[in-house]
C-alpha positions as CSV (number, residue, x, y, z in Angstrom):
1,M,-0.1,-1.1,-13.9
2,N,-1.1,-2.1,-10.4
3,N,-4.9,-1.4,-11.4
4,K,-4.7,-3.8,-14.2
5,K,-3.2,-6.5,-11.9
6,T,-5.9,-5.8,-9.4
7,I,-8.8,-6.0,-11.8
8,F,-7.2,-9.2,-13.4
9,S,-6.9,-10.8,-9.8
10,V,-10.6,-9.5,-9.0
11,V,-11.8,-11.2,-12.6
12,G,-10.0,-14.1,-11.7
13,A,-11.3,-14.7,-8.1
14,V,-14.8,-14.2,-9.4
15,A,-14.4,-16.3,-12.4
16,A,-13.0,-19.2,-9.9
17,G,-15.9,-18.6,-7.6
18,F,-18.6,-19.0,-10.4
19,A,-16.5,-22.0,-11.7
20,I,-16.8,-23.6,-8.3
21,L,-20.8,-22.5,-7.9
22,G,-21.5,-24.0,-11.3
23,G,-19.7,-27.2,-10.3
24,L,-22.0,-27.4,-7.4
25,W,-25.1,-26.7,-9.4
26,A,-24.2,-29.2,-12.2
27,F,-24.6,-31.9,-9.4
28,E,-27.9,-33.4,-9.0
29,D,-28.9,-34.1,-5.4
30,R,-29.5,-37.6,-5.9
31,Y,-26.0,-38.0,-7.3
32,A,-24.2,-35.7,-5.1
33,K,-22.7,-36.9,-1.7
34,S,-22.5,-34.5,1.3
35,V,-18.9,-35.3,1.6
36,E,-18.3,-33.9,-1.8
37,I,-20.5,-30.9,-1.4
38,T,-18.7,-30.4,2.1
39,E,-15.2,-30.1,0.2
40,L,-16.7,-27.9,-2.5
41,E,-17.8,-25.4,0.3
42,V,-14.6,-25.8,1.9
43,Q,-12.6,-25.0,-1.6
44,V,-15.0,-21.8,-2.1
45,V,-14.6,-20.4,1.5
46,Q,-10.6,-21.2,1.0
47,S,-10.7,-19.4,-2.4
48,L,-12.8,-16.2,-1.0
49,Q,-10.3,-16.1,2.0
50,E,-7.1,-16.1,-0.3
51,Y,-9.0,-13.7,-2.1
52,N,-9.8,-11.3,0.8
53,V,-5.8,-11.9,1.8
54,Q,-4.6,-10.6,-1.7
55,Q,-7.0,-7.7,-1.8
56,Q,-6.3,-6.4,1.8
57,K,-2.4,-6.8,0.6
58,A,-3.2,-4.5,-2.5
59,I,-5.1,-1.9,-0.3
60,N,-2.1,-2.1,1.9
61,V,0.3,-1.3,-0.7
62,I,-1.9,1.4,-2.1
63,Q,-1.9,3.0,1.2
64,L,1.7,3.1,1.7
65,K,2.4,4.7,-1.8
66,Q,0.0,7.5,-0.9
67,D,2.0,7.8,2.5
68,Y,5.1,7.8,0.5
69,R,4.0,10.3,-1.6
70,F,2.9,12.8,1.2
71,Y,6.2,12.5,2.7
72,Q,8.1,13.2,-0.6
73,F,6.0,16.3,-1.0
74,L,7.0,17.1,2.5
75,Y,11.0,16.0,2.2
76,D,10.7,18.6,-1.0
77,K,9.4,21.4,0.9
78,L,11.9,20.9,3.5
79,G,14.4,21.1,1.0
80,N,13.2,24.4,-0.3
81,D,13.0,25.9,2.9
82,L,16.8,24.7,3.9
83,L,17.8,26.6,0.8
84,E,15.8,29.7,1.5
85,I,17.2,29.9,4.9
86,R,20.6,29.2,3.7
87,R,20.2,32.3,1.2
88,I,19.2,34.4,4.2
89,L,22.0,33.2,6.2
90,R,24.6,34.4,3.6
91,R,22.9,38.0,4.1
92,E,22.9,37.8,7.8
93,P,25.6,35.3,8.9
94,T,25.4,36.2,12.7
95,D,21.8,35.4,13.0
96,A,21.9,32.9,15.8
97,I,18.0,32.1,15.2
98,L,18.3,31.7,11.7
99,R,20.9,29.1,12.1
100,Q,19.0,27.3,14.9
101,D,16.1,27.2,12.2
102,Y,18.6,25.5,9.8
103,I,19.4,23.0,12.2
104,D,15.6,22.3,13.0
105,V,14.7,22.2,9.6
106,Q,17.6,19.7,8.7
107,E,16.6,17.3,11.6
108,Q,12.8,17.3,10.3
109,R,14.0,16.7,7.0
110,N,16.1,13.7,8.1
111,K,13.1,12.2,10.2
112,V,11.2,12.5,6.9
113,K,13.8,10.8,4.8
114,A,13.8,8.1,7.6
115,K,10.1,7.7,7.3
116,M,10.1,7.5,3.7
117,D,12.8,4.9,4.0
118,E,10.7,2.9,6.3
119,I,7.9,2.9,3.8
120,M,10.1,1.9,1.0
121,R,11.1,-1.2,3.0
122,K,7.4,-2.1,3.5
123,I,6.4,-2.0,-0.1
124,Q,9.2,-4.1,-1.2
């Protein structure tokens, strides 16, 4: 869905640019005043700057979504690791190293969850 929006925004910006350039070419030199040409040039520059800002925002959102997917994968893996450690702890309840590993993995998982929440705040 985002790709369609991006494509439509690109096509719209290019069409606007061509429309403005077509307007410039439609004027003959003897009828066009330098003030009008300057105003049109300013409009073209502003349109291109707005387009660049929109594209940079789109790129930033895509990057954030990719980062989120990575952290989501890591979060799920750490969850599976917690389950495995818990299963082993049932067989070896006195193992202090396993208990410490469980605590460490739980802390890592909480840190990853915090990063995921931060990314979601940035996306919205």
